[in-house]
Backbone as a ProteinNet text record, in pm:
[ID]
protein_1_A
[PRIMARY]
XXXXXXXXXXXXXXXXXXXXXXXXXXXXXXXXXXXXXXXXXXXXXXXXXXXXXXXXXXXXXXXXXXXXXXXXXXXXXXXXXXXXXXXXXXXXXXXXXXXXXXXXXXXXXXXXXXXXXXXXXXXXXXXXXXXXXXXXXXXXXXXXXXXXXXXXXXXXXXXXXXXXXXXXXXXXXXXXXXXXXXXXXXXXXXXXXXXXXXXXXXXXXXXXXXXXXXXXXXXXXXXXXXXXXXXXXXXXXXXXXXXXXXXXXXXXXXXXXXXXXXXXXXXXXXXXXXXXXXXXXXXXXXXXXXXXXXXXXXXXXXX
[TERTIARY]
7655.7	7655.6	7523.9	7480.2	7337.8	7250.9	7243.8	7136.3	7157.6	7291.2	7311.7	7272.6	7300.3	7267.3	7136.4	7049.1	6910.5	6865.1	6898	6864.2	6894	6999.1	7030.3	6937.3	6924.4	6838.2	6695.2	6658.3	6518.3	6523.8	6624.6	6629.2	6626.3	6726.7	6722.1	6590.6	6529.6	6388.6	6302.1	6296.8	6200.8	6239.1	6380.2	6418.9	6363.8	6375.5	6331.2	6176	6100.2	5975.4	5919.6	5991.1	5976.2	5998	6101	6154.4	6033.3	5989.9	5887.4	5757.8	5719.5	5603.4	5620.3	5744.8	5768	5764	5808.4	5792.8	5664	5577.4	5432	5373.1	5393.8	5335.3	5378.7	5496.6	5550	5483.9	5473.5	5411	5259.9	5191.9	5048.4	5038.9	5123.7	5108.7	5153.9	5238.1	5274.7	5156.2	5082.1	4958.9	4843.8	4843	4727.7	4769.9	4901.6	4934.9	4913.7	4946.7	4915.9	4774.8	4693.1	4540.9	4493.2	4540	4521.6	4538.5	4653.2	4706.3	4611	4581.5	4484.9	4356.4	4295.8	4165.6	4165	4294.5	4295	4301.2	4385.3	4403.4	4261.3	4189.9	4064.4	3970.7	3966.1	3875.1	3919.5	4061.9	4091.6	4061.5	4056.3	4002.9	3862.8	3784.5	3644.8	3614.6	3676.3	3659.9	3701.7	3795.8	3841.7	3737.7	3670.9	3557.9	3443.9	3420.7	3288.2	3312.2	3448	3470.6	3538.8	3475.7	3514.8	3636.8	3734.8	3836.5	3776.4	3854.5	3818.8	3794.3	3885.3	3883.2	3749.4	3716.8	3604	3478	3471.7	3375.3	3350.2	3466.3	3447.3	3393.4	3455.9	3388.4	3253	3193	3055.4	2976.6	3037.3	2957	2957.4	3069.9	3076.4	2984.7	2952.4	2879.6	2735.6	2694.7	2563.9	2529	2626.4	2605.2	2578.5	2664.1	2642.7	2503.6	2459.1	2326.2	2211.8	2228.6	2130	2124.1	2234.4	2240.6	2181.3	2201.8	2145	1992.5	1944	1797.2	1736.6	1808.7	1754.9	1756	1859.9	1858.3	1726.1	1726.3	1601.4	1482.6	1443.1	1325.6	1321.8	1425.9	1415	1376.3	1436.7	1405.2	1248.3	1188.5	1065.1	965.1	1012.8	936	934	1035.7	1045.9	953.5	952.3	873.2	714.2	698.9	546.7	508.8	597	563.2	551.7	624.3	606.3	487.2	437.8	306.3	177.5	198	81.1	73.2	162.2	161.1	85.7	13.2	-91.6	-8.9	-16.7	64.5	-10.4	26.9	-37.7	-10.2	-76.9	-47.6	87.9	132.8	247.7	371.8	492.6	582.8	663.9	646.3	699.8	654.4	508.3	452	492.4	511.9	567.5	713.7	793.2	934.8	923.3	845.4	822.9	764.9	666.5	609.4	712.8	810.6	909	990.6	968.4	1065.1	962.4	834.7	730.8	772.6	783.8	814.9	682.4	713.5	595.8	546.4	418.9	333	308.1	350.8	297.8	197.5	93.2	-15.5	26	94.8	120.9	81.8	78.9	22.6	115.6	132.8	221.5	163.7	242.1	195.2	310.4	286.6	386.2	351.5	448.9	438.7	452	360.5	374.2	509	569.4	706.1	810.6	781.6	875.7	848.7	957	934.7	908.2	961.1	951	825.9	756	642.6	716.2	662	708.6	570.1	628.9	550.6	499.9	360.3	319.8	230	209.2	105.9	-29.8	-118.7	-243.5	-326.2	-329.9	-417.1	-379.7	-241.6	-175.3	-228.3	-226.4	-274.6	-422.2	-509.1	-639.4	-666.2	-575.2	-581.7	-567.2	-479.6	-449.4	-572.6	-675.5	-798.5	-918.7	-866.5	-968.7	-1061.5	-1008.8	-1083.7	-1021.9	-1107.6	-1064	-1138.2	-1052.5	-1126.3	-1116.5	-1247.5	-1254.1	-1291.9	-1177.7	-1210.8	-1172.8	-1175.5	-1136.3	-1194.5	-1186.7	-1236	-1176.1	-1272.9	-1238.1	-1162.8	-1040.2	-968.2	-912.9	-839.6	-786.4	-681.8	-592.7	-504.2	-570	-674.5	-740.3	-813.8	-875.9	-949.5	-868.7	-742.8	-655.9	-606.5	-580.6	-542.2	-669	-781.3	-881.5	-923.8	-922.8	-935.4	-829.5	-707.8	-601	-606	-651.5	-666.9	-776.5	-877.8	-992.9	-959.3	-897.1	-854.9	-765.5	-651.7	-565.2	-643.1	-724.8	-791.9	-873.3	-934	-1020.9	-937	-832.1	-741.4	-687.2	-665.9	-609.8	-706	-837.9	-925.6	-1084.9	-1136.6	-1258.2	-1377.2	-1350.5	-1467.1	-1472.5	-1383.6	-1369.7	-1434.9	-1519.5	-1597.9	-1474.1	-1507	-1423.8	-1518	-1462.4	-1533.9	-1488.6	-1575	-1535.2	-1611	-1527.6	-1586.9	-1584.5	-1689.8	-1700.3	-1729	-1640.7	-1680.1	-1607.7	-1689.7	-1625.4	-1731.7	-1688.1	-1778.5	-1808.7	-1745.9	-1768.2	-1643.3	-1658.2	-1553.7	-1558.8	-1455.5	-1465	-1572.5	-1630.4	-1716.2	-1657.3	-1580.6	-1524.4	-1434.8	-1345.1	-1279.7	-1382.6	-1488.6	-1588.8	-1657.2	-1682.3	-1755.7	-1663	-1532.5	-1426.6	-1444.2	-1450.2	-1453.3	-1589	-1704.2	-1840.7	-1831.2	-1765.3	-1766.4	-1693.1	-1584	-1506.2	-1575.9	-1635.5	-1717	-1840.9	-1902.6	-2042.4	-2012.3	-1888.8	-1855.9	-1730	-1695.4	-1582.7	-1641.4	-1583.7	-1621.6	-1659.4	-1555.4	-1618.3	-1717.2	-1804.7	-1913.7	-1831.3	-1871.8	-1815.8	-1914.1	-1887.4	-1971	-1956.4	-2044.5	-2026.1	-2082.3	-2002.1	-2047.8	-2017.8	-2124.1	-2119.4	-2095.8	-1987.6	-1964.8	-1939.2	-2036.2	-2017	-2113.1	-2039.1	-2130.4	-2074.6	-2166.7	-2145.8	-2224.7	-2152.9	-2228.6	-2167.3	-2258.9	-2235.2	-2205.7	-2077	-2025.4	-2012.6	-1977.8	-1969.2	-2102	-2216.6	-2346.8	-2362.5	-2331.6	-2331.3	-2260.7	-2137.2	-2050	-2108.1	-2169.4	-2233.2	-2355.9	-2433.9	-2544.1	-2489.3	-2361.8	-2302.3	-2267.7	-2263.5	-2234.2	-2320	-2269.6	-2366.7	-2488.1	-2603.4	-2733.4	-2725.9	-2808.9	-2826	-2685.2	-2585.7	-2467.4	-2414.4	-2523.5	-2489.3	-2554.8	-2454.7	-2483.3	-2449.5	-2484.6	-2463.5	-2460	-2380.2	-2373.6	-2513.6	-2543	-2693	-2699	-2584.2	-2600.9	-2516.7	-2517.9	-2447.9	-2550	-2483.1	-2581.2	-2534	-2646.6	-2621.3	-2680.8	-2607.4	-2638.7	-2643.5	-2768.3	-2764.7	-2778.5	-2720.3	-2754.1	-2711.3	-2750	-2726.8	-2561.1	-2520.3	-2362.2	-2351.2	-2240.1	-2202	-2067	-2049	-1920.7	-1893.6	-1767.2	-1727	-1697.3	-1733	-1704.1	-1602.4	-1536.2	-1423.5	-1497.1	-1405.8	-1453.4	-1478.6	-1570.5	-1601.7	-1510.3	-1461.2	-1360.2	-1389.6	-1335.2	-1370.1	-1332.5	-1431.3	-1397.2	-1435.9	-1479	-1500.6	-1638.2	-1736.8	-1877.9	-1910.3	-1823.7	-1829.8	-1805.4	-1693.6	-1647.8	-1743.6	-1820.3	-1922	-2035.7	-2082.6	-2197.8	-2150.7	-2035.9	-1988.5	-1967.5	-1938	-1931.1	-2070.1	-2185.4	-2313.9	-2377.5	-2339	-2383.8	-2328	-2190.1	-2129.6	-2201.2	-2221.1	-2276.5	-2426.4	-2507.7	-2640.6	-2632.7	-2532.6	-2511	-2475	-2386.6	-2355.1	-2461.6	-2542.6	-2661.4	-2756.6	-2793.9	-2875	-2820.4	-2687.3	-2639.1	-2639.7	-2632.1	-2635	-2765.5	-2860.5	-3027.7	-3051.7	-2994.8	-3021.8	-2955.5	-2838.8	-2782.6	-2854.3	-2909.6	-2975.9	-3116.5	-3169.5	-3297.6	-3274.1	-3156.8	-3131.5	-3109.8	-3026.8	-2985.6	-3079.5	-3160.7	-3257.7	-3397.4	-3443.5	-3560.7	-3665.3	-3613.7	-3700.8	-3734.5	-3847.3	-3866	-3772.2	-3730.6	-3641.8	-3704.6	-3832.4	-3879.3	-3873.7	-3896.5	-3881.2	-3716.5	-3638	-3488.2	-3448.1	-3501.1	-3484.9	-3522.3	-3638.2	-3686.9	-3591.9	-3559.4	-3479	-3345.2	-3301.5	-3145.7	-3130.6	-3266.2	-3239.8	-3210	-3226	-3167.3	-3094.6	-3010.6	-2954.7	-3054	-3048.1	-3141.1	-3043.1	-3057.6	-2989.4	-3076.1	-3031	-3097.4	-3034	-3100.2	-3047.6	-3035.8	-2984.5	-2948.7	-3090.2	-3182.7	-3329.7	-3384.9	-3375.4	-3414.8	-3351.2	-3220.2	-3144.8	-3190.2	-3222.6	-3263.6	-3395.7	-3488.9	-3613.1	-3614.5	-3516.2	-3491.4	-3446.6	-3369.7	-3323.4	-3149.7	-3082.9	-2953.5	-2870.6	-2935.3	-2858.5	-2972.1	-2921	-3007.4	-3040.7	-2939.5	-2942.3	-2877.2	-2915.9	-2838.3	-2754	-2780.4	-2727.3	-2583.1	-2479.9	-2337.2	-2299.2	-2386.3	-2351.6	-2252.1	-2269.5	-2200.7	-2058.8	-2038.2	-1902.4	-1785.5	-1690.7	-1579.1	-1513.2
-4067.3	-3936.7	-3865.3	-3867.7	-3787.3	-3840.8	-3987.7	-4046.3	-3996.6	-4018.9	-3983.5	-3843.4	-3749.4	-3616	-3565.4	-3641.8	-3615.2	-3671.2	-3779.8	-3843	-3742.9	-3685.6	-3602.8	-3480.1	-3416.9	-3323.7	-3331.2	-3454.8	-3490.5	-3489	-3557.1	-3566	-3425.6	-3331	-3206	-3134.5	-3156	-3093.5	-3141.5	-3272.6	-3335.3	-3290.9	-3267.1	-3211.2	-3062.2	-2991.9	-2860.3	-2859.4	-2940.6	-2940.5	-2982.6	-3082	-3115.9	-3004.5	-2930.1	-2836.5	-2721.9	-2694.8	-2592.2	-2634.9	-2756.5	-2821.4	-2792.5	-2846.2	-2825.7	-2686.5	-2591.2	-2452.1	-2401.9	-2449.7	-2418.2	-2466.9	-2584.3	-2655.3	-2573	-2540.5	-2452.1	-2329	-2252.1	-2138.6	-2144.9	-2245	-2264.8	-2287.3	-2370	-2392	-2258.4	-2193.6	-2051.4	-1961.1	-1949.2	-1876.4	-1925.6	-2052.4	-2122.6	-2074.6	-2088.6	-2039	-1894.3	-1814.3	-1672.2	-1643.9	-1703	-1699.3	-1739.6	-1847.9	-1893.7	-1800.9	-1739.6	-1632.4	-1521.6	-1484.1	-1361.9	-1383.3	-1491.8	-1536.7	-1540.6	-1589.1	-1589.8	-1457.2	-1375	-1229.4	-1156.7	-1181	-1133.5	-1160.5	-1289.4	-1342.4	-1281.8	-1277.3	-1220.9	-1083.5	-996.3	-854.9	-852.6	-943.6	-943.2	-976.9	-1063.4	-1109	-976.7	-921.2	-797.4	-692.5	-678.4	-572.3	-619.6	-751.8	-809.8	-804.7	-829.1	-819.3	-696.5	-594.1	-480.9	-492.7	-417.4	-425.8	-374.3	-398.9	-353.4	-203.1	-128.1	10	65.2	-4.8	38.9	0.3	-120.2	-140.1	-51.2	-5.4	93.3	229.1	271.6	378.2	377.9	270	252.1	277	192.2	206.2	328.5	401	558.3	640.2	624	708.2	669.1	537.1	507.9	565.5	556.4	627.9	770.6	830.3	985.3	1018.4	937.1	968.1	935.8	840.4	806.9	925.2	970.7	1081.6	1202.7	1232.3	1356.4	1341	1200.6	1188.4	1218	1160.5	1176.7	1320.5	1394.6	1535.2	1598.5	1576.6	1630.5	1596.7	1473.6	1435.1	1512.7	1529.7	1594.6	1749.4	1796.6	1945.3	1956.2	1868.9	1859.8	1849.2	1768	1743.7	1849.1	1909.7	2043	2146.3	2163.1	2260.8	2247.5	2109.8	2062.4	2086.6	2044.2	2076.5	2214	2305.7	2443.8	2491.5	2432.8	2490.8	2421.4	2291.1	2249	2276.9	2309.7	2319.8	2452.1	2414.1	2534.3	2620	2746.2	2852.7	2873.8	2838.5	2878.8	3030.9	3080.1	3214.8	3228.1	3123.1	3152.5	3112.9	3190.6	3169.8	3036.7	2985.2	2866.4	2756.4	2753.1	2645.9	2647.7	2753.2	2757	2698.5	2719.9	2683.3	2526.8	2475.4	2331.1	2270	2342.8	2286.2	2240.1	2326.5	2306.4	2161.8	2128.3	1986.6	1871.9	1884.1	1784.1	1664.1	1537.8	1414.1	1395.8	1372.9	1340	1206.5	1207	1077.4	1036	1113.3	1089.4	1187.4	1113.8	1212.3	1278.3	1395.7	1462.5	1616	1684.4	1816.9	1895.5	2010.6	2103.4	2126	2108.3	2129.8	2210.8	2318.4	2382.1	2345.1	2298.4	2267.6	2409.1	2425.8	2542.8	2569.4	2682.9	2710.3	2702.5	2622.7	2606.4	2721.4	2776.8	2862.2	2796.1	2671.1	2614.4	2502.5	2493.3	2391.9	2267.9	2152.4	2028.9	1952.2	1856.8	1771	1643.7	1630	1506.1	1444.4	1309.7	1228.7	1295.6	1284.1	1330.9	1290.9	1167.6	1111.8	1163.2	1168.2	1212.3	1368.4	1440	1581	1589.1	1493.9	1491.5	1456.4	1367.6	1325.2	1459.8	1539.2	1671.7	1750	1732.2	1811.3	1724.9	1600.8	1514.2	1446	1421.7	1352.2	1214.7	1110	985	925.9	826	744.8	598.7	546.1	389	359.4	322	291.2	185.1	58.6	-76.5	-172.2	-306.3	-406	-409.3	-437.8	-422.4	-555.1	-541.5	-640.1	-600.1	-696.8	-647.6	-539.8	-529.5	-423.4	-285.4	-276.8	-157.4	-108.5	-203.8	-164.6	-110.8	-187.5	-125.8	19.2	37.2	192	278.6	257.8	342.4	376.9	261.9	269.6	360.3	330.8	405.7	569	604.7	728.8	807.7	748.3	801.2	822.4	712.8	732.3	850.5	865.3	965	1108.6	1111.6	1250.8	1276.6	1177.4	1195.9	1261.1	1191.2	1231.4	1375.9	1417.6	1541.9	1648.2	1637	1742.5	1680.9	1682.5	1612.7	1686.6	1818.9	1910	1926.7	1883	1902.4	1764.8	1775.8	1656.9	1589.8	1461.8	1379	1343	1330.7	1298.4	1168.1	1065.7	947.6	919.4	927.3	895.8	750	688.9	543.7	510.1	427.9	359.5	229.4	133.8	-1.7	-115.5	-233.4	-333.5	-415.5	-385.3	-460.6	-530.4	-645.9	-725.2	-817.2	-832.2	-921.9	-858.1	-942.2	-896.9	-830.6	-897.2	-852.6	-720.4	-720	-585.7	-476.2	-512.1	-404.7	-356.4	-465.7	-420.4	-319.7	-350.3	-271.4	-128.3	-105	30.3	85.8	12.3	60.6	118.1	23.6	74.9	197.5	216.2	345.7	460.3	427.6	558.4	593.2	498.6	531.3	585	552.7	593.1	677.4	750.1	833.7	975.2	1051.9	1161.4	1266.4	1298.2	1389.6	1319.3	1386.4	1340.4	1286.6	1178.8	1121.5	1148.9	1219.9	1231.7	1108	1027.9	926	963.8	957.7	987	889.7	836.4	740.1	810.9	753.2	827.5	706.8	639.4	530.8	407.5	330.2	221.9	203.5	148.7	113.5	-10.7	-134	-255.4	-352.3	-436.1	-525.7	-449.7	-489.1	-413.1	-260.5	-224.4	-73.1	-7.7	-72.2	-2.8	-4.3	-84.9	-71.6	47.5	48.6	160	294.2	294.2	422	454	358.2	382.8	426.6	394.4	411.6	551.5	648.7	776.6	847.3	967.4	1051.7	1086.1	1084.3	1110.6	1245	1262.5	1385.1	1425.8	1338	1374.5	1252.1	1174.1	1065.9	1099.8	1107	1152.4	1065.1	1093.8	1006.9	1106.6	1071.9	1149.5	1111.3	1193.1	1174.5	1047.6	987.9	871.5	746.1	757.3	642.9	537.2	410	299.7	236	179	106	-36	-133	-278.6	-328.1	-387.6	-461.6	-615.1	-709.5	-851.6	-899.3	-1029.9	-1109.1	-1141.7	-1147.7	-1207	-1339.5	-1380.7	-1506.9	-1550	-1675.5	-1744.5	-1873.8	-1923.9	-2040.8	-2135.1	-2271	-2374.7	-2455.2	-2530.9	-2612.8	-2745.9	-2813.1	-2938.5	-3040.7	-3146	-3249.6	-3326.1	-3348.8	-3434.5	-3488.9	-3595.8	-3644	-3528	-3515.8	-3410.9	-3280.7	-3248	-3108.3	-3074.3	-3173.3	-3138.8	-3032.5	-3050.6	-2964.4	-2820.7	-2812.2	-2676.2	-2614.6	-2690	-2639	-2585	-2649.8	-2581.2	-2477.5	-2469.2	-2332	-2223.7	-2249.7	-2140.2	-2091.9	-2201.1	-2162.5	-2072.8	-2103.7	-2022.2	-1874.7	-1882.1	-1741.8	-1674.1	-1718.5	-1664.1	-1597.9	-1674.1	-1643.1	-1527.1	-1536.7	-1423.1	-1294.7	-1296.3	-1188.6	-1129.2	-1221.9	-1187.5	-1104.6	-1150.5	-1078.4	-951.1	-934.8	-807.4	-703.4	-762.4	-662.9	-615.4	-704.6	-666.1	-560.6	-582.8	-481.4	-349.1	-351.3	-222.6	-154.1	-230.2	-159.9	-116.3	-177.6	-136.5	-10.5	4.3	115.8	241.3	217	327.2	369.4	278.7	314	337.9	293.4	310.2	209.5	105.9	-1.8	-105.6	-165.4	-279.2	-394.8	-480.1	-576.2	-690.9	-703.9	-806.6	-768.6	-634.2	-583.8	-603.8	-579.1	-587.4	-740.4	-815.2	-978.2	-1021.4	-963.6	-1028.8	-962.4	-823.7	-756.5	-833.1	-861.2	-896.2	-1042.7	-1124	-1250.3	-1257.5	-1148.3	-1132.3	-1013.3	-1000.2	-870.1	-763.2	-656.2	-537.7	-427.2	-382.3	-261	-137.7	-22.8	103.1	214	305.3	432	523.6	643.9	741.2	769.7	807.2	845.8	729	583.8	472.6	467.9	492.1	454.3	570.6	697.3	788.7	764.6	706.6	666.8	563.8	461.9	353.7	384.2	500.4	550	523.9	467.3	450.4	585	664.5	819.7	914.8	1042.7	1153.5	1250.3	1267	1354.1	1325.2	1382.3	1365.5	1497.1	1610	1729.2	1717.7	1785.3	1778.5	1913.5	1987.3	2121.8	2125.7	2022.5	2005	1952.5	1907.8	1842	1939.8	1931.7	2031.9	2041.4
-8141.1	-8077.9	-8069.7	-8196.1	-8211.4	-8109.2	-8112.6	-8013.8	-7868.6	-7817.9	-7683.6	-7655.3	-7747.7	-7732	-7699.5	-7786.4	-7792.3	-7656.3	-7610.9	-7490	-7381.9	-7365.2	-7270.3	-7264.4	-7381.3	-7388.5	-7345	-7370.3	-7312.1	-7153.1	-7098.5	-6972.6	-6901.4	-6980	-6921.9	-6904.5	-7039	-7029.4	-6941.1	-6921	-6808.4	-6672.4	-6639.7	-6522.1	-6497.4	-6606.3	-6587.3	-6579.9	-6634.6	-6604.3	-6467.5	-6428.3	-6290.4	-6182.3	-6206	-6125.3	-6120.1	-6250.9	-6265.8	-6189	-6199.9	-6130.2	-5972.1	-5931.7	-5790.9	-5729.2	-5824.8	-5777.1	-5782.1	-5878.1	-5876.9	-5763.4	-5715.5	-5608.2	-5479.8	-5469	-5353	-5351.2	-5471	-5466.3	-5430.3	-5477.8	-5437.8	-5278	-5230.3	-5091.6	-5009	-5062.4	-4989.9	-4994.5	-5112.6	-5132.1	-5046.4	-5028.2	-4933.7	-4787.2	-4758.3	-4613.7	-4572.9	-4696.9	-4694.2	-4655.3	-4743.4	-4723.9	-4606.5	-4547.2	-4420.3	-4320.7	-4326.3	-4216	-4230.7	-4360.7	-4364	-4300.2	-4341.1	-4277.7	-4117.1	-4076	-3927.4	-3855.2	-3934.5	-3885	-3890.4	-3996	-4020	-3901.7	-3871.4	-3770.5	-3631.8	-3611.1	-3494.2	-3480.9	-3579.2	-3580	-3545.9	-3614.9	-3589	-3449.9	-3383.8	-3251.4	-3147	-3185.2	-3108	-3118.3	-3222.1	-3245.9	-3163.8	-3165.8	-3089.8	-2948.3	-2900.7	-2763.2	-2717.6	-2668.7	-2639.2	-2530	-2527.8	-2417.6	-2300.1	-2185.3	-2057.8	-2045.6	-2110.5	-2113.6	-2183.5	-2294.4	-2350.7	-2271.3	-2216.2	-2112.5	-2001.1	-1949.2	-1839.9	-1898.1	-2015.3	-2066.1	-2089.9	-2147.9	-2164.2	-2028.3	-1921.8	-1802	-1732.6	-1750.9	-1699.8	-1768.7	-1903.5	-1993.8	-1958.9	-1929	-1881.7	-1761.3	-1648.2	-1523.4	-1537.8	-1614.9	-1642	-1693.4	-1787.5	-1851.4	-1746.2	-1666.3	-1567.2	-1458.3	-1422.8	-1329.1	-1390.9	-1511.2	-1577.6	-1584	-1608.3	-1606.4	-1467.8	-1364.9	-1240	-1198.4	-1228	-1196.7	-1260.5	-1393	-1469.2	-1404.5	-1353.9	-1300.4	-1166.6	-1081.1	-959.9	-970.9	-1088.4	-1128.2	-1160.2	-1234	-1283.9	-1144.5	-1067.4	-934.3	-851.4	-840.8	-762.8	-813.6	-960.5	-1023.6	-1004.4	-1013.1	-993.4	-853.7	-763.4	-613.1	-576.2	-639.5	-610.6	-653.7	-777.3	-831	-749.8	-706.5	-630.1	-487.5	-425	-271.7	-233.1	-140.6	-91.8	7.7	-14.4	59.1	185.8	314.6	421.8	466.1	572.9	606.5	673.1	740.6	817.1	713.6	728.6	654.7	688.5	818.7	865.4	786.2	781.7	692.6	552.5	486.6	353.3	338.2	438.3	431	450	524.9	557.5	437.2	356.3	244.2	144	136.6	13	51.9	171.6	201.8	223.9	193.7	195.1	117.1	174	76.4	-9.4	-136.6	-221.7	-203.6	-240.5	-221.7	-58.6	26	165.5	219.9	285.2	333.1	464.3	446	566.9	553.9	657.5	675.6	760.3	742.1	851.3	979.2	1073.8	1215.1	1291.6	1369.1	1442	1603.8	1654.1	1795.9	1862.4	1969.2	2054	2108	2081	2127.4	2020.9	1900.5	1796.4	1689.4	1643.9	1512.7	1388.5	1355.7	1229.6	1248.3	1135.1	1128.9	1077.2	1121.1	1081.2	1026.5	929.8	869.3	956.1	979.9	1060.3	976.3	1020.5	949.2	966.9	850.7	844.6	958.2	995.1	1107.2	1248.7	1270.6	1388.8	1401.9	1287.7	1306	1347.7	1288.5	1330.1	1470.9	1519.4	1661.1	1753.9	1709.1	1788.7	1798.4	1700.8	1690.2	1750.8	1791.7	1867.4	1764.6	1659.3	1544	1523.3	1520.2	1502.3	1394.4	1321.7	1197	1240.6	1234.5	1215	1077.8	997.5	856.6	807	890.7	841.4	932.8	905.1	978.4	1125.3	1220.1	1363.6	1398.9	1443.6	1507.7	1649.3	1702.5	1836.6	1834.2	1717.1	1713.6	1698.7	1609	1583.9	1706.9	1765	1901.9	2005.7	2016.5	2120.5	2083.7	1945	1908.4	1959.4	1899.2	1924	2071.5	2147.9	2290.4	2354.9	2312	2362.1	2336.4	2199.6	2177.5	2253.1	2250.3	2333.5	2483.4	2540.6	2674.8	2694.5	2604.1	2623	2610.7	2507.7	2487.2	2602	2665.2	2781.7	2903.9	2927.8	3017	2999.3	2875.5	2831.4	2861.1	2824.1	2848.1	2848.9	2969.4	2983.1	2921.7	2896.7	2843.7	2697.3	2635	2481.7	2418.4	2318.1	2262.4	2168.6	2141	2049.6	1937.5	1808.1	1697.2	1640.7	1630.9	1571.8	1431.5	1333.5	1192.9	1165	1122.9	1116.5	958.9	902.1	770.6	775.3	827.4	869.4	833.7	787.1	760.3	899.6	996.8	1129.5	1152.2	1231.5	1258.6	1388	1452.6	1578.3	1689.5	1762.1	1852	1968.5	2037.5	2163.6	2150.8	2050.2	2032.9	1999	1922.4	1901.8	2035	2111.9	2235.9	2331.3	2305.2	2388.6	2330.7	2198.3	2152.8	2207.6	2193.8	2222.7	2372.1	2462	2606.9	2629.6	2560.9	2567.9	2521.4	2399.4	2344.1	2430.9	2486.3	2552.3	2702.5	2745.6	2890.8	2913.6	2806.6	2819.3	2869.2	2968.8	3022.3	2922.6	2819.2	2725.8	2618.1	2568.3	2464.1	2336.7	2293.6	2158.3	2061.7	1961.2	1837.1	1747.1	1705.4	1608.9	1481.9	1379.5	1244.3	1139.9	1083	982.9	837.8	770	640.3	542.2	497.7	400.3	458.7	524.1	599.3	730.4	800.5	942.8	969.7	952	938.5	1080.4	1112.5	1217.3	1328	1406.2	1527.3	1502.8	1384.7	1363.2	1386.1	1349	1374.3	1530.5	1598.2	1738.7	1801.2	1751	1806.6	1755.3	1636.6	1589.6	1686.4	1725.4	1820.6	1962.6	1991.1	2120.1	2146.5	2045.7	2071.2	2162.2	2199.7	2301	2222.8	2309.6	2266.8	2202.7	2095.5	2004.3	1948.8	1954.1	1878.4	1789.9	1738.9	1649.6	1516.9	1413.3	1290.8	1170.9	1043.4	925.1	823.3	711.5	589.6	524.2	420.2	360.3	283.5	225.3	158.1	236.9	363.6	440.9	452.5	474	501	629.2	692.5	832.7	819.2	860.2	857.9	1000.5	1034.6	1152	1118.9	1206.8	1207	1330.3	1368.3	1468	1488.9	1595.9	1608.3	1553.9	1494.7	1454.6	1504.1	1501.5	1529.8	1477.7	1470.8	1408.2	1516.2	1502.1	1621.5	1570.9	1668.6	1636.8	1569.6	1479.7	1427.2	1537.3	1513.4	1605.4	1630.3	1754.5	1804.3	1943.4	1979.5	2130.8	2217.9	2308.1	2412.7	2375.6	2243.4	2205.2	2215.9	2239.7	2267.2	2379.6	2488.2	2591.2	2572.5	2492	2435.1	2349.2	2268.8	2175	2255.5	2358.7	2434	2504.7	2556.5	2614.4	2514.5	2400.5	2285.1	2255.9	2262.3	2232.5	2334.7	2441.8	2577	2564.9	2530.6	2532.6	2415.1	2293	2187.5	2211.3	2276.8	2325.4	2423.3	2533.3	2614.8	2526.6	2445	2358.9	2280.7	2230.2	2143.8	2237.8	2353.6	2442	2473.5	2517.9	2534.6	2433.6	2312.5	2195.2	2173.3	2193.6	2195.1	2296.8	2416.4	2525.8	2492.8	2427.8	2399.7	2291.7	2183.3	2080.3	2149.4	2239.9	2307	2385.7	2451.6	2527.3	2431.3	2331.8	2253.5	2152.2	2092.4	1996.9	2054.4	2170.5	2221.3	2156.4	2072.5	2018.9	2113.9	2097.2	2196.2	2159.4	2280.7	2253.6	2146.4	2156.5	2062.2	1912.3	1880.4	1750.3	1712.5	1799.3	1756.3	1749.6	1842.5	1809.2	1692.5	1644.4	1502.6	1387.6	1397.4	1292.9	1282.9	1379.2	1365.9	1329.6	1316.2	1275.5	1127	1055.5	913.5	902.3	782	759.1	747.5	802.5	764	737.1	609.9	570.6	565.2	614.5	637.9	560.1	508.3	468.1	593.6	557.7	670.3	732	647.4	694.8	780.5	734.4	806.2	927.5	945.2	1063.6	1167.6	1102.6	1205.6	1265	1178.3	1214	1325.4	1300.7	1385.3	1516.9	1524.2	1650.7	1666.3	1554.8	1564.4	1563.5	1486.5	1470.4	1524	1540.2	1567.3	1469.7	1385.7	1286.9	1159	1042.2	916.9	881.5	949.9	910.6	958.8	885.2	892.4	959.2	1017.6	1060.7	1177	1277.1	1385.3	1363.7	1256.6	1225.6	1206.3	1275.8	1252.2	1128.2
[MASK]
+++++++++++++++++++++++++++++++++++++++++++++++++++++++++++++++++++++++++++++++++++++++++++++++++++++++++++++++++++++++++++++++++++++++++++++++++++++++++++++++++++++++++++++++++++++++++++++++++++++++++++++++++++++++++++++++++++++++++++++++++++++++++++++++++++++++++++++++++++++++++++++++++++++++++++++++

């Protein structure tokens, strides 16, 4: 009996130990699962923090828009303050009221049309056109030539007795458009004052010389450049030789016309002009006056 009782006790103890081990394993697994759940929850919370909700995104956008609007309003107020400090106050109250509305960065000046109470802002050059002042300040091409010819023609039709003032600061340009400007300058009913302010080169020097006699002027540090006309020819192809000869004849005819114009306007002999334009000849204002391209360096007659 004693042997059997002992064996039973051993079996019972072994069963108890097994049960304890199984319980321990189960508890460990539960703890693992709990830890995994905690980690998953923590990751979800982190993701939520990283990814803002739609409402939060809208709030941020609204706040950014509000801040931008505030900055814009501040900048506008500063610009208005600066504008009020910098604006020149004309005598007329109409010009003052118009000055408050002048767009920044645009070269405009106040002008009151006869019959209107309020002054309006017009382009600077349009305002000068109304005073019969024209600027030739870039390379001469067909478009610029059409504009200047049109302005001089209109001003001549408007009033034949009031002089026109043409300010020149140009490197020259195309020959035929330049000749069109010269023709209208030298043949318009009102006298055209030509004033060089910077440089009058190539065709621009011819236009400068085409002003009314005793009304051709230059700034003290202006420069005048004379040279012979030039042109480019098409590449050599079959049937192009005839065209090249025609271009050569046309260019020689233009050269002779330019020499005769300089001869008429400067009173220099044609032989002297022919030699001078073979190369570029750059003149100061005093040299241009001595050559006969301009009549005076004084700016007293400029409006």
